[in-house]
matplotlib code that plots the C-alpha trace (Angstrom):
import matplotlib.pyplot as plt

x = [83.2, 86.3, 85.8, 88.3, 89.7, 87.3, 84.2, 81.2, 80.7, 77.5, 77.9, 77.2, 78.7, 81.7, 84.4, 88.0, 90.6, 94.0, 96.7, 98.6, 102.2, 101.0, 99.6, 96.0, 93.5, 91.0, 87.9, 85.7, 82.3, 81.0, 77.5, 77.0, 76.9, 79.8, 82.8, 85.6, 89.3, 91.8, 93.7, 91.0, 89.0, 85.7, 86.6, 84.8, 88.1, 90.7, 94.3, 96.3, 100.1, 100.7, 101.7, 101.6, 97.8, 95.9, 93.3, 90.6, 92.4, 89.8, 86.3, 84.6, 81.3, 78.7, 76.9, 74.2, 75.9, 79.3, 81.9, 84.3, 87.2, 87.4, 90.3, 89.7, 92.8, 91.8, 95.1, 98.6, 100.3, 97.6, 95.5, 96.6, 94.7, 96.9, 99.8, 98.1, 97.4, 93.7, 92.7, 89.0, 87.1, 88.1, 85.8, 86.8, 86.8, 87.2, 90.7, 91.8, 94.6, 94.1, 97.2, 96.9, 100.2, 102.1, 99.0, 97.5, 93.8, 92.2, 88.8, 86.7, 83.4, 82.4, 79.2, 81.0, 82.2, 78.5, 77.5, 77.7, 80.2, 79.0, 79.2, 81.0, 78.7, 79.4, 81.0, 78.5, 78.3, 79.9, 77.5, 77.4, 78.6, 77.8, 80.6, 80.4, 79.4, 76.7, 75.2, 75.2, 73.3, 70.8, 70.2, 69.7, 67.3, 65.2, 65.5, 62.2, 60.3, 61.8, 60.6, 57.1, 54.0, 53.7, 53.3, 56.5, 58.4, 62.0, 64.7, 65.5, 69.0, 69.5, 68.5, 70.9, 73.7, 73.1, 72.9, 76.1, 78.0, 78.4, 78.1, 74.9, 76.8, 78.3, 74.9, 73.6, 76.7, 76.0, 72.3, 73.2, 75.4, 72.7, 69.8, 70.9, 68.3, 66.1, 66.5, 64.3, 65.4, 63.3, 65.3, 68.9, 70.9, 71.0, 67.2, 66.5, 68.7, 66.9, 63.5, 64.6, 65.9, 62.7, 60.5, 62.2, 62.2, 58.5, 57.8, 59.3, 60.7, 64.3, 66.2, 68.9, 71.1, 69.9, 67.0, 64.5, 62.3, 61.6, 58.7, 56.2, 57.1, 54.5, 51.3, 52.6, 55.9, 55.0, 55.1, 58.7, 61.0, 63.8, 66.9]
y = [83.1, 80.8, 77.1, 74.6, 71.8, 68.8, 70.9, 69.8, 71.9, 71.9, 69.6, 72.3, 75.3, 77.2, 78.0, 79.3, 77.0, 77.7, 75.4, 76.8, 76.4, 73.8, 71.7, 72.5, 73.4, 76.2, 76.7, 79.7, 78.8, 81.6, 82.1, 85.8, 87.4, 89.7, 88.4, 90.6, 89.6, 91.4, 91.7, 93.7, 91.6, 92.6, 91.0, 87.9, 86.1, 87.3, 86.8, 86.9, 87.4, 88.6, 92.3, 92.3, 92.0, 95.3, 95.8, 95.5, 93.8, 92.6, 91.1, 88.1, 88.8, 86.4, 87.3, 84.7, 81.4, 82.8, 83.9, 86.8, 88.4, 92.2, 94.5, 98.0, 99.5, 98.6, 96.7, 98.1, 95.0, 93.7, 90.5, 87.7, 84.8, 81.9, 84.2, 87.0, 90.3, 91.3, 94.6, 95.2, 91.9, 88.3, 85.3, 82.4, 78.7, 75.6, 75.3, 78.8, 80.1, 83.6, 85.2, 88.2, 89.4, 86.2, 84.1, 81.7, 81.0, 78.2, 78.8, 75.6, 75.2, 71.5, 72.2, 73.7, 70.3, 69.2, 72.0, 71.3, 73.4, 76.3, 75.5, 77.8, 79.0, 80.2, 83.7, 86.5, 88.1, 91.5, 94.4, 95.9, 99.5, 102.0, 103.7, 107.5, 107.0, 104.5, 106.8, 109.7, 107.6, 106.5, 110.1, 111.2, 108.4, 109.5, 113.2, 113.9, 112.9, 115.8, 118.4, 117.0, 115.3, 111.7, 110.3, 111.7, 109.3, 108.2, 109.8, 108.1, 106.9, 109.9, 112.4, 110.7, 110.8, 114.5, 115.5, 113.6, 114.2, 110.4, 108.3, 106.3, 103.1, 104.2, 104.9, 101.5, 99.8, 101.5, 100.5, 96.9, 97.0, 98.6, 96.5, 93.1, 92.3, 89.2, 86.8, 88.1, 86.7, 89.2, 92.2, 93.1, 93.2, 97.0, 97.3, 94.8, 96.7, 100.0, 98.3, 96.7, 100.0, 101.9, 99.0, 98.7, 102.4, 102.4, 99.3, 100.4, 103.4, 104.4, 106.4, 108.7, 111.0, 109.5, 111.9, 111.8, 108.8, 108.6, 106.3, 108.2, 106.6, 103.9, 104.2, 105.3, 103.5, 101.2, 104.3, 105.0, 105.3, 102.8, 104.3]
z = [126.8, 127.1, 127.8, 129.1, 127.0, 126.7, 126.9, 124.8, 121.7, 119.7, 116.7, 114.1, 116.0, 114.9, 117.5, 117.9, 119.2, 120.8, 122.1, 125.1, 126.1, 128.6, 125.7, 126.9, 124.2, 124.8, 122.8, 122.4, 120.9, 118.5, 119.8, 119.1, 115.6, 116.6, 118.6, 119.7, 120.1, 122.3, 125.6, 127.4, 129.9, 128.3, 125.0, 124.0, 123.2, 125.7, 124.6, 127.8, 128.1, 124.5, 124.5, 120.7, 120.9, 121.1, 123.8, 121.1, 118.2, 115.7, 115.4, 114.0, 112.4, 111.1, 107.8, 107.3, 107.6, 106.8, 109.3, 108.6, 110.4, 110.4, 111.1, 110.1, 111.7, 115.3, 115.9, 116.0, 114.7, 112.3, 112.0, 109.6, 108.1, 106.9, 106.8, 104.8, 106.5, 106.8, 105.2, 105.9, 105.9, 105.0, 104.8, 107.1, 106.3, 108.4, 109.9, 108.9, 111.2, 112.6, 114.0, 116.4, 117.8, 118.4, 119.1, 116.6, 116.9, 114.7, 113.3, 113.2, 111.5, 111.4, 109.6, 106.6, 105.4, 105.0, 102.7, 98.9, 97.1, 95.0, 91.3, 88.9, 86.1, 82.6, 82.4, 82.2, 78.7, 78.6, 78.3, 74.8, 74.5, 71.8, 69.9, 69.5, 65.9, 66.7, 69.3, 66.9, 64.3, 67.0, 68.1, 64.5, 63.9, 66.8, 66.4, 64.6, 67.7, 69.7, 67.2, 66.2, 67.5, 68.8, 65.3, 63.8, 61.6, 62.3, 60.1, 56.9, 56.0, 53.7, 56.4, 58.9, 56.3, 55.6, 59.3, 60.3, 57.0, 56.5, 53.4, 53.0, 53.3, 56.6, 58.0, 56.9, 58.5, 61.8, 61.7, 61.0, 64.1, 66.2, 65.0, 63.6, 60.8, 60.8, 57.9, 55.1, 51.7, 49.7, 51.1, 51.2, 54.4, 54.4, 53.8, 56.6, 59.0, 58.3, 58.7, 61.9, 63.3, 62.5, 63.6, 67.0, 67.6, 67.0, 69.1, 72.4, 74.2, 73.5, 76.0, 74.5, 76.6, 79.9, 80.2, 77.4, 76.4, 72.7, 72.2, 70.0, 66.6, 66.9, 64.9, 61.5, 61.8, 58.8, 56.6, 57.3, 54.2, 54.2, 52.4]

ax = plt.figure().add_subplot(projection="3d")
ax.plot(x, y, z, "-o")
ax.set_aspect("equal")
plt.show()
């Protein structure tokens, strides 16, 4: 796979380069998706005369248009990219220096300079998590469905408060956190929260406990009592 200095390399092809002690450059075009590096003659990139290099030292692997170097413990002395030891897989960029033993190979990818950089987007919003108290209120709200027919009504605020030994205000606070109410000037915030909670439970399935789907409140949901 080795080619002498001055050989013609495809304009968009990646390759490894090494300068020898005789000031002669050698290039190894990376034509296969997996390229092995080592002292053994069957390696794709043969590193001769360096006893610090293992027989099979590391591999270069192409994933789509990206080249990576992989060293999963194959080598005795490790593989380094720009001075940092490789543990597993490391993505390569144009002009990265790969050191195996005492030998430095330069990874060259001329086409990489022509690709537009990836833009950094806005941070992803953190997934909302229920507190233990919120989950207990949600379970109590949906509990009538588990003991009745498909047209059971959601529990009222008073029923939830009695079951969980909470104050009515505490139940309403948890419902507001679970189901932010829409703006309705004719109703108070607590009333809007209760209506929103029961309306949403009736409008779509709710999964509680990871195994039961509670979706049978629709139909008579408009008759639910808002505490």
